[in-house]
C-alpha positions, 0 to 999 in steps of 0.5 A, a space after each residue: 670827124 667825118 661821121 659827124 660832118 656827114 650827119 650835120 652838113 647842110 642839104 646839098 653840100 658835100 664839102 665845106 666852103 672853107 677848110 683850115 688845117 691848123 698847125 700842130 703846136 706844142 704847149 701853146 700859151 693860153 688863147 693861142 689861135 689854133 685855126 683861123 678862117 680868115 676874113 670872110 668875103 660874104 656875109 651869112 649864116 655859117 655852120 662851123 665844125 671844129 676838129 680838136 685834138 690834144 694829148 693834154 688833159 687840160 686842153 679846152 677849145 673855144 670857138 670865137 666869132 671875131 669882128 672885121 678888124 680882128 680886134 675883139 670877140 663878138 661871141 664865143 662858144 666854149 664847148 668846155 670838154 677837156 682833152 683828147 680828140 673831139 668834134 664840135 659844131 656851132 652856128 654863127 651869123 657873120 658880116 663881111 670881113 668877120 672871121 671864126 677862130 679856134 683857140 685853146 682856152 688855157 696854157 698847154 702842158 709842157 711837151 703836149 701837142 695840140 691841133 685844130 681843124 676848122 670847117 665852115 659851111 655857108 647855109 641858107 
């Protein structure tokens, strides 16, 4: 993951503005939030890097831009790559109070472990 972050990080930014280390979850239900940026205090364009890991061959992440009330998705990026460990990059324009969450798309298999990390950079 560090390699992709070094290649893609915005000019002059050596570390993300927001980092969330999601909790490890075993066999999470479909649509379980694995990492949440929390409500953003400033509006702007963000580059989102998700570090995703699972020992399950049905594990598929989705990256959602949520409204300020955290009651609905505004847009969803579905990388569609199953299982294993991967990193994904997306770009979103957010208003104050909106958030980014990472969810697993389908229910996890019994005893299989999932984890997601979320990194956000504000970009000009």
